[in-house]
N, C-alpha and C positions, 0 to 999 in steps of 0.2 A: 201684469198678470202673473199669478202664482200657480203653479200646478204641482201636485204631489205625486211623484213616480215611485213605483216599487219594482225592483229588479229581483228576480228569483235565483237563489242559489240552490239547485235542484237536484236531488238525487232520482236517478232512473230506478222506478219501483216496480218490483213484481207483484202482479195482481190476480187474484183468483177468479174474478169475473169482470164483466163489463160495468156492472152496477157498483163493484167495489172501486173500479177506476173513476167512475162519476163521482162518488162520494169522496174519495181523495183529491179529485180536482176541485171539488166545491170546497172542501176544508180549506186548500190553500188560497183560494179566492176570497173566501169569507174572512181569513185572517187578515190578509192585506187591506181589504175593505174596512176592517173593524178599526184599522189603524189610521183611516183617512185616505188611503191610496185612491188615486183617480185614474191612472195608467198603469196597468200592470204588465210585466214582461216576463214571459217564461223564456227558456233558453232553446238553442237550436236542438233538433232531433230528441226533444223531450217526449214526443209523441211514439218514439220506438218501445216505451214501456208497455204499449198495447201489444207487441209481439209476445209478451209474456202468457197471453191467452192462446197461443198456439202450441202445438205439439213441439217436442224437443227437435224432431227433424226438420220442421219447417223454421223454427229459430235459427237453426244452424246453417240454413242455405241462404246467403246473403240476398240472392235475386228472387228466390220463391217467397220470403217473408215480406218483401215488398209488394209483390203480386197479391198475397192474402191481405195485407194491411189495407188495401183498397176498399174492402168491404165494410171496413170501419169508418170511413171518411165521412159518410152522410151522419152518422151518430157524433162524429167528433165534431163536425160543424155545429148541429143542433145543440150540442151540450154547451159548448163556450157562447154561442148566441144566446141561449136562454139565461145563462149566468152572468152575461154582460148586461142583459135585461133587468135581471133580478138584483143584481148589486148595484146598477146604475153607474158603470164605469166602462172604460175602453181596456179591452184584453189583448195583448199580442200574444197569440197561443203559441205553444211550443211547435217548431216547423215539422212539417209532414211531408214525407216524399211521395208526391202526387204523380201518378201515373197519366200521361196526356196520350193523344194518338200517336205521336212520333217518337217520344222520349219521356223519361221520368225527371221531375224537376224538385229541388229542396223548397218547399213552399211555406211562407210564414203568414198565417191568416191573421187579420186584425178585426176585432169584433167591437161595434159600439151598440148601444141598446136595440137599434132597429135596422142596422146595416152590417155588412162585412166586405172586405176586399182582401187583396193579399199582395205580398212582395216575394218574387223568386229570387234565389241566389245566382250571382252571376259568375264570380270566380270560384272554380272547383279546386278542392285539394286533390291531391294524387290518389288518396284512397277513394274518394267519391268518383272521380272520373276512371280510373284504372281498375278498381276492384269491384266497386258497388254499382257501377252503371248510372250514377246521377248525372245529369246534363245541366248546363248552364242556362240562364234565363235567355229570353229572347231580346233582352236589353232594355226592358221596361223598368224605369225606376219610377216609385210611387211616393207622392207627397200626401200624407193623409192629414186632411183638413178636419179637426174634431173641435168640439167645445172645449177641449182642454189645451188647445194649441195645433200647430201644425208640426208634424214630425215625418222624418224618414226612417227607413230600416236599412241596415247593412249587415247583413248575416255572416258572422264570422270572419272568414277569409276575407270577404268584400271590405271589411273596414281597413285592410292593410294596404289598400289602393286608394290614392287621394281623389280620383275622378268622380266617384259616387258622392262623397261628401260634398265636393265643391258643387255639384250639379244640384243636389239638394238644398244646400245653403242658398245658392243662387235663386232656386225657385221659391225660397221663403221658408225653409225649415227652421223651426226655433230648437229642435233638439233632435238627436239621432240615437236611436236604439239599437243595440248590437246583441241579438241572440247568439249565443256561441256554445260550441261543444269541443273542448280539447282535452288530450289525454295526459298532458305532461305540463310542467311548468313553464317549459321553453314555449310550448303552444299557446298556453295562456298568456305568456308574456308578449308574444307577437301581437295577439289581439288588443292587449291593453295598450301597448305601444302605438297601434294604429289608432285606437280611440282617442288617446291623448293628442297624438299628431293632428287629427281632424279637428279636435277642440280647438286646438291653438291656430291652425290654419284658418278656419272658418268663423273663429269667435263664437263658438256655439257649445251648447251643452252636449255631452255624449254619456251614454250609460250602457254597461256590460252586464249581461244576465248570463251565467253559465251552469253548466251541468257538473255535478260532483259526484264522488264516490264510486265504488265498482258495481257492475251489474254483468258479472261472469256468466250469466245464463244467456247474454245476448252477444253475439260476435261483432256486431255493428257498433255498439255503443258500452263495451265491457269495462273499459278503464276510462275514468274521467276525473280531471283535476281542473279547478277553477275557483275563481272567486268574483264577487261583484264590486263594482265601482262607479262612482260618478265622477266626470270630468268637466273641468271649463278651461277657458285659457288663463295661463298664469299672469294676469294684468289686472289692473283696476282695483276693484273692491274684493277680487277674488283672493284666495291665499297663494302664498308664493309658489307652490308646486302645481297649481290648479286641480289639486285632489280635492273634491268637495267632501267625499264620503268613500269608505273603503271598507269592506268585511274581511275577516280572516279566512283563509282558504279552507275549503272542504266543510264548511259549517252550514247545514241546512237551514233555509229560512229564506226571509225578505229583508233587503237592504232598502229602506224608504228614506226618500229625501224630498224637501219641498225647494223648488227652484222658481227663480224670479225671471221670467221671460224677458221683461223689460231691461234687464242688465245686458244682454247681448246687443241691443240696439246702442246703449249707451257706451259700450266697450268699442263698438265698430265706429263710433263718432267721436270718441274722445280717449281712447285708450291710448297708452304709451307707444304702442305700435299699432298700425292699422293692417293687419294681414288680411282680413276679407276685403277691404277697399281695394288693396294692389292686386288681389287674385282676380278681382274682376276685370282687371285690365290685361290679364294673361289669356291667350289663346291655348287651352290644354286639351282640346278635343283632338283625337287621333283616328284615323281610319274611318270606317263605317260605323260612327257612334250615334245613338238616339238617346234622348231622354223622354219619359213619359210621365205625365202629372196625373194622379188618381185622387178625386175627391172623396172625403169620408164623411159627411155627405159621399163617399170617396174623391179626392182630385188626382187627374193623370198629370205626368211629366215625361217626356221621352228621353232616354238615356243612350250615350254611345255605346254601340254594339261592336266588339273586337272580332276581328277574324284572324285565324291562325295564319 
């Protein structure tokens, strides 16, 4: 089975109105779908461009902007749900800081034509934890089962730890998408190293979507440096470096690639090395860990939860 995946290299954009944001969002989705994309991935925290609709005082308050952003959440969900239906695709929307009863999480919604679910980020960066008040997930890891294949999401920092990729692959993921937001080349490099490592370890496709450019009006996502790329294990019919496609940094637009999901199975059975098979023999769960599988239809898995 082949699937055409689009990864966004996405600038945080200032908008004059909610309608302006909706038109901007549809323009991006229409562009990818006009090129045949079936699964579209926006980056982490791309939703923060909605804070451009607030006053400068609100935008400059890291905590208050999240409070105010919640009023746009229903419209955010409705917009992406209707666009997934209109363009007959799967959309991994830009992640959104969602306030729950007891904490705020970094949530990545996934939309099909008639349903949606989500993945919350588990491993927090120092900025999220210490300055912004974003908390880790409850340990739920989701495997999204769609007509374009089964996939998981590892949001930015999450991809730098092996456990999530291992559990997703073990549960049946055929590719892992990595929405990311980084400020520097070093930060982007860490994410891409993680994505390449997970692709090699689990003999699976990974794809990184990142924010780019400056949004100096937003203290949360003011500086962005990134690039998109698709990775595979460097083995079998894949190229020597395992880099299927890569875009130049800081260039707005989509990176679109067709991947053959059957190649993962072939590589896992007949590759020069059998990383995935060997990893199934190792016990890597530690502490109070759970994985949850969500069907898309959604499918749930239950992931390891780490305690400090």
